[in-house]
C-alpha positions in Angstrom: 113.9 92.1 107.7 115.5 92.3 104.8 116.1 95.9 103.3 114.3 96.4 99.8 116.9 96.2 97.0 117.2 99.0 94.1 115.7 96.2 92.3 112.3 96.0 94.0 111.7 99.6 94.7 110.3 100.7 91.3 107.6 98.1 91.3 106.1 99.5 94.4 104.5 102.8 92.6 103.8 100.3 89.6 101.9 98.3 92.1 99.8 100.8 93.6 98.8 102.2 90.3 97.7 98.9 88.7 94.5 99.2 90.6 93.6 102.5 89.7 94.7 101.5 85.9 91.9 98.5 86.2 89.5 101.3 87.2 90.3 103.6 84.5 89.7 100.8 82.4 86.7 99.2 83.3 85.4 103.2 83.0 87.0 103.1 79.5 85.3 99.9 78.4 81.9 101.5 79.4 82.4 105.0 77.4 83.4 103.3 74.6 80.7 101.0 74.7 77.9 103.5 75.0 79.5 106.2 73.2 76.2 107.3 71.1 74.8 108.7 74.5 75.1 111.5 76.4 74.8 109.6 80.1 75.9 106.3 80.4 74.7 103.6 83.1 76.4 101.1 84.8 75.2 98.3 86.4 75.6 97.0 90.1 78.3 94.4 89.2 80.4 96.9 87.8 79.8 99.7 90.0 80.9 96.9 92.9 83.8 95.8 90.7 85.1 99.6 90.7 84.2 100.0 94.1 86.0 96.4 94.9 89.1 98.1 92.8 89.0 101.3 94.9 88.7 99.4 97.9 91.8 97.8 97.2 93.8 100.6 96.2 93.0 102.2 99.9 93.8 99.1 101.4 97.5 98.9 99.9 98.4 102.5 100.7 97.0 102.7 104.0 99.6 99.2 104.4 102.6 101.3 103.3 101.7 104.5 105.1 101.6 102.5 108.7 105.2 102.6 110.5 106.3 98.9 110.8 106.9 98.1 114.0 107.1 94.3 115.5 104.4 95.1 118.0 102.1 96.9 115.6 98.8 95.8 114.7 98.7 95.8 111.0 95.2 94.3 110.0 93.3 96.5 107.7 89.3 97.6 108.7 87.2 97.4 105.6 83.6 98.9 105.5 81.1 96.0 104.8 78.9 96.7 101.4 75.3 96.0 101.1 
């Protein structure tokens, strides 16, 4: 396996944060679209998009924390959604 070069290392945190940026933008869009009310309403599809983004972030971070060995099982189990 090839060692990470210096140029690849800074992109790892940016890639992990990209998912959180998407969640932030989705929430920001809803706040802006519903700015005249004190409470906001999210559709099931919007909540599903947010949940998917968060799940992807969790999977990505979980993979990075598991020490990689040739015999290690790197599969990640994700809970089912209704």
